[in-house]
C-alpha positions, 0 to 999 in steps of 0.5 A: 584616779581609779586603776583597774587591773583586770584578770590576765593570762599572758606570757605564762602570767596568771592573775585571777584577782580583779584589782581596784586601785586608787584613793577612795576606792574603798567606796567599791564595797558599797556596791556589794549586793549579792550576799546574804551575810558578809563577814568583816575581819579587821585589825583593832587599829582599823576598827578603832579608826574613822575608816571603820565608821566609813566602812559601816556606812558603805555597808549600811542595810546589809547583813554584816557580822564582825569577827572581833578576835585580834589576830596577831599571827597567821597560825593554824590556831587562828586560821581554824578559829576563823574558819569555824566562825565563818561556818557557824555564821554561814557567811557567804562573803568575807572581807579581810581588812588589814596587813599580811597577817589578817589577809593571809588568815582570812584568805586561808579560812575563806577557802578551807571552809569548802575543803577539808577544813583544818589547815593542818591537813594541808601544810604538814607531811606533803598535805592535801591539795586545795580542791574547791573554791571558797566563799567569796573573798575581798582583800583590802590591805591597810599596809603597803607591803605584803602583796597578799591581796593579789597572791595565791599564797598563804603564810602559816606559822607553826609557833610550836616548831618555830617553822613557817609553812605555805599554802599555795593554790590558784584557789587562794587568789582573792576574788577582788582586791581593793587597794585604797592608799588612804587606809595607809595614811596613819601607818606608823613609821616603823611599820611603813618602813618594814612593809615597804622594804618587804615590797622592795625585796619581793620586787627585786627577787621576782625579777631575778627569780628563775621563774620570771616572765615578761609580765612579772618583769614589767611589774617588778621594774616599775615597783622597784623604781617607785618604792626607792623613790617614795619610801623615804618620804612615806616614812619620814615626811608622809604625805598623800602622794607618797602614800599613794605611790607606796601603795601602788609600788607594793601592789605592783610588787605583789602582782610580780611575785604572785607568779614567780614566788620569792627567793633567797632573801625570803628563805633566809628570813624565816628562821630570823623571824621565827626564832628571834621575833624580827619583823618580816620586812626587816628580816627579808631586807637585811640580806638584800644588799648582800644578795644584790652583790652576790646575785647580780653578777650571775644575771645576763647583761641585759637583765642586770642592766635593767635592774641597775636602771630601776635602782638608779645606779650604774654598778652592782656595788652602788646598787647594794649601797643605795639599798643599804642607805635607804634602810638606814634612812628609814631606821631599819637595821643593816647588820644582824648584830643590830637585831641582837643576833650573835655569831652562834645564831648564824648556824641556826639561820643557815640550817633552817633558812636553806629552803631548796624551793626558794634557794633554787629559784635564785640566780645564784645559789650558795652552798651552806658554807658559803651562806654562813660566810656571807651572813657572818659578813653582815654580823 
């Protein structure tokens, strides 16, 4: 059944992306008629699937071109390469089909083409602000996790400095998001687990974020309930219902944190990914049970009880244990040592993971010394 999330500005909540959700909604791409040259950016796994043939059938008769370079990380190099490709081919519509890496890369390139081009101008040294709307961008996620299809953010990894940067602008909201759960049906177990826990972490952080609002709260709580119920099945005994519900839970998570940003778990995760190659969903979720125990007690009683109810437990420790048990059930690590990290690595994580913007959005902010002690407790 089709659900449409219309653009909304309410209770300080802003959503500038028109969202189509439902199994089979990829068919909406067949209604595209007003563009001279459509660029498709998709991962190898999608291009080699039956869904790619399905897509070409939907776009039959239209002037399309395919970007065939594999994108492994949303780096300045990849963004600038795609930006040049869009410019050289004079594309006026870009369709990004993939996980967070592809969606972030295409989102950035499709906007920067009408600005000062190179992404470095915007991420280094308090860079420029994005001023102009880009070419029409349609985001089609093939994972249930990042929420990039409905956010005004782009993650940019600088592989040389091993640091993560962000682009943020309302102009980065995709014009349309098409969330078709059937595109996640063949997602491998590990990727299902990692992206699902990314979505759960985003939803919980969006609710406890200081920047929360009533609409983001509503999306967060719905997302948490759905993901905790359906993620284990989607990983271990996948069926169309669990895939549908996980896509919905991930979308709701994206709709929530699109307006709040993330907080402490994401801040800590970036050096874990950058220096140790840990997948993003694993890196953000490994501290989630820890931060539930640390953060929930700082929430007022009503908000704390709402979160506990969404998680389905009565006490903070039970909530943290439930998340830990779900992670074990779906095959993710719950200790830093399981990821190959050692005691001496904790200082680096604390040093580079203490991002004031993200930390200060959390309900309780540890000192660096407290954070070190907390991380050592899950070593």
